[in-house]
Each structure stands twice: as structure tokens, then as C-alpha cells.
N, C-alpha and C positions, 0 to 999 in steps of 0.2 A: 123104586130105584135104590139098589143096594149102595151104601156108602161105606167104604172100608177105611180103616186107619191108615194114615200116611206116614212115612218114616223118611228122615234125611240124616245125612252124615255130615259132620261139622268140620273136622280139622284136616287140612292137608298136610303131607309130609314135608318137613323143612329141616334141613341139617346144615349148620354152618360151623365150621371148625377152623381153627387158626393155629399156626405153628410159627415159632420164632427161632431161627437158626443162626447162631454165631458164626462169623466168618474168619478168614485168615487174618493174622495179626499185621502182616506187612502190606501197606497200601499199594495198589497198583494204579495205573492211569484211569481217570474217570471215563465212563462210557455212557452213551445216552440210550434211550429206550429202543430206537430203531436198530442199534447195534445189538441189542439183547434179544430181538425177535428170533433170529436164527439160533442163538444160544439155547433159548427155552424150547423151540421147536426140536432142536437137536436131542435135548434131554427127554422130551416126550417120545421121540422116535426110538431112543434106547429102550423105552418102556413098551415098545411095539404099538404105540398110539400115535394118532394125528388129531390134534385139536385145532379149532379155527380161532383165529384172534378176533376178538369182539371189542369194539370201541367202547361200549357202555362199561364192560368189565374193566377196561383200562382206565377209564375215568374213575371208577370205583377204587381201583388199586392206587391211583394217585391220591384219592381222598384218605385211604387207609394209611398211605405213607405220610400224609399230614396229620395223622393221629385219630381218624375217625374209625369207629367200630365197623366190623365187616357188614353186618346186616343192614344198618341204616345207609351205609355207603352204597350197597347194592340197590337198595330200594329207592334212593334218591335218583338213580339213574334209570328207573322204571324198567328194570330188568326182572321178569318173572322167574324167580329162582325156585328150584325144586330141591337142589342140593348144591353146596359150595364148600370149597376149602381154600384157605389162604396160607401162603408161605411168605414169611418176612426174613430176608436174608441180609445180614450184614457182610457184604462180600468185597468191600474196598475196591471195586473195579476188577477184581480177579474173576474173569468170566469162566476160566477152566474150573475153578473151584465151585462157582455157582452151577455150572452145567452138571458136574458130578454129584453135587449135593441134591439137586432137583431129580436127577436119574435114580436116586435112591429112594424116592417117594412113589415108585410105580404102584405099590399095593393101595395107595390112597386115591388113585384116579378113578376107580370104579367106572361108572357110566358117564363120567364127565366128557362133554363134547366141545366146550368153548373155554377160552382162557383170555385174561387181560393181564397187563403188566405195567409197572411204573417204577422209575428209579430217580434217585438223585445222584448217582454215580458212585455212592458208597453203599447205599442200601437198595435192595430190590424187593418189590412186593409182587407176587404172582398170585392171581385168583384163578382157580379153575371152577367150572360150574356146569351143571346140567339144567337146561332151561325147563321151566314148568310149562310145556305146551305139548299137545298132541298133534302128530303128523296127520293132518285131515285129508291128505291125499290118499290115505289108506282107510278112510272112515268106514266104508262098507265092510272091510275086513275086520275093523275093530268091533263093529256092531254085531257081525256074525260070531265073532269070538266071545263077545259079551253074552250072548244067548247060549253058546255052548258051554261056557263056564258056569252060567247060572244053572243049566240043566244038570251039569255034573255035580254041582253042590246039592242040588235037590235030590239026586239020585242016592244020596247017603243019609241015613238017619243022623241026626246030630242034636247037641244040646244048645239051645239058644237062651243064654242067661241061666235060669233055674228051671227051664222047660225042656223036656226031652221030646223031640218031634221026630215022627216017622218020615221015611223017605217019601217024596212026592213024585208025581209023574211029570215027564218032560213038557215043556211049554213049546207052542208053535208061534212063529212069527206073524204078526198082524200089522198091516200097514196103516190101519187106522190108529192103533195105539203108538205107532212110530211118529205119526204126524202130531199127536197129542204131546209126546215127549219132546219132539223137536221145538214145537211152539213154546213150550214152557221154559226149556233151556235158553232159547233165544230171548225170552222175556226177562229171565233172571239176569242176563247180561245186559240187556238194553236198560233196564230199570235198576240194575244194581241192588238186587235183593236175594235173599235165600229163603227157601221154604215152599210150601205147597199151595199157598194162596197168593194169587197175583194181586199186589197192592193197588194197581190201577183199575182192574176189571172186577176184582173180587172172586174170580173164577177158581174152582177147586178141581182136582184131577178128574172126577167123574164128569164134570161139566165140559172140560176140554176134550175128553174122549168122546163125549156125546156130540160135541160140535164137529168132531171128525168122523161121525157116523157110527160110533160104537154105542150100543144100548145096554150092555151088561154092567156087572159089577166091576169096580176098578180099585186098584191099589197102586201106590207109587213109592219108590225109593229114590233118594237123591244122594250123590257123593260129590265131593268137591276136592280139587287139588291132585287127583290121581293121574298118572300118566299112561297107564295101560288098563285094559279090561280086567286083567288078573289083580292088579292093585285095587280097582274099584270093588270087585266081588269080595276080595279078601277083607277090605275095610268094612263092607256092609255086614259080613258074617261075624265080625267082631262086635258088632252092636246087637244086643239081644233083640230089640224091637225090629230092626231092619232084617235080622236073621229070620225072625218068625214071619215077617211079611214075604220074604223070599221063599220060604219053605211052605207056605200056606197051600195046602192041597186043592183048595177052591179054584185057584188060578190055572188056567188052561192056555191062555194066549199072552203074548209078550210083544212089546215094542220098546224101543230105546233110542237115545240120541247121546252125542257128546259134542262139545264145542269148547274152544278156547276163550277165556275171558280177555280183558284188556288190562292195561296198566292201571285203570281207574276202578276195576271191579274188586269185589270182595275176595275172589278166588281166581287162580289162574286157569283152572279147568273146571268144567261142569259135565256130570254124567247123570242120566235119568233112566230108570226102569219103570215101565208102566205095565202092570199085570191086568189081565182081563179074565172075567168068569162070564161066559156066554149065557 
């Protein structure tokens, strides 16, 4: 039984940025958070965007208003963040100024989909964020794209670290390797670990594939924190060891899985590639 080296990717993308914007000198009548919701939504609309109000982000904005840093404020609310930005505006209750100021931040919205806000009537904190989760209603499409992108990468000769590797042939989907990948992803989430050896059972990739009915050589790549197959493949190609594994011409078959973690897990998302040599 051939046992191949296993590879895993460690670090999810996380970007947190903060901006503090001074407001008008003349104070106006204080307003509460409910009154500011249409103001903020109107500013997003001027940017051509519609973001959903999120209670956890509003609680995080409240904590930032009280002096907490952005990252721990979001983490305390168990919001799995992929990317977030924060604006602190001293607006003295002047909602027109606040709306116009936020509308000038359109370029920073990127792929943000949710927001939260908090105010004391004089200062306003707005947090916009992209949640670190994969839309699993499209899981079959994501996995098909994962294979397509992997094959596209293999179709080109490339340098992995200090090794120049030739192009490799396309992989074919194998349902047995998919079962092995899915089982390991779910185990990493349930047992809250990362890596190729299950700490509870001691199983390795080739053993999981064998349990699913596959008898050939096996390799495995793992990536964490990515939101799309493109992100996952790009991350793996940046790592010399994962790149070599992905480009290995011995592999002919492919299975994969993706799942979201929980607020308690090491990572917000988990991706697995399992390669097979019949």
C-alpha cells in the first residue's frame, strides 16, 4: 500500500481595518441607533450596495464604542469574520453629515455583506463585514469548481518552491475519495483539530480512503479559512509542499469536501482534496 506525503494549509485570510473620522463642530440633537439604521442603509444605497443589519456586529460596534479593539469585539460575539472594517464618526447627532461621510467610503465596502452600528448620540461606530462561511446550498457546484480549478492548475508547468514541475494530466472525480474527504472534514470540525491524522481514531488519509473502498495510493491537501474554491486552490499553490502534491503526475483520481466550522472551532471553513493513484 503506497503511503504518500500529506499537506495542509494553515492560515485563513483575516483583514480588520479601522478608521476614525472627525465630525461637524456644531452639535445637533442626539439620535439613537434605530434612527441611524435608515441613515446608514441610505449611505450604502448611494454606493450601490445593500447590506444586512447583523445583531452580533451591532453588539461588537457597541463594545468598540466603549473602547474595545475591533478584532476582540467581533470575536467576543462569536461572529466568524473573513474581512471587516470599522468607521468611528464623531457626528454630534448630525445625520446628514454622517450619511455623506459614509457614502464616501464606497471603495472600502468590497464584498462586505453585513453591518452593525452603535451610537451614544455624539459618536457613531459602523462595522461592515464579510462572514467567513461558505454557502453550502451550492456545495455541489463548489466541489465541481474545485476539481476544475485543480485541473486547470495541473495543466500548466509551474515552480513549487525551488522545484520546477511539468504539467500533469487531468483528474477524474471519484466518489470514494469524496467520502474520505467528507469524513475527515467533519471529524476536524467535531473534534476541533487540524491535520491529517485523526486524534481519536489515529486514521491517516490512505486508511480513510481504504475504508471508503479505495485501494490505491492516496495523497491529501487541506486548506482552512477560504471562502471559495479559487481561494482554496490559490492558497495551496502558494505553499511549495501543497503545490507539489497537487501537481503530482501519479494522481489520476480526485475527491473533495468543504464545510463550515462553528464558533468554537479553530477555523471558520475547512477544505479537503484527496488524490488517488489507482
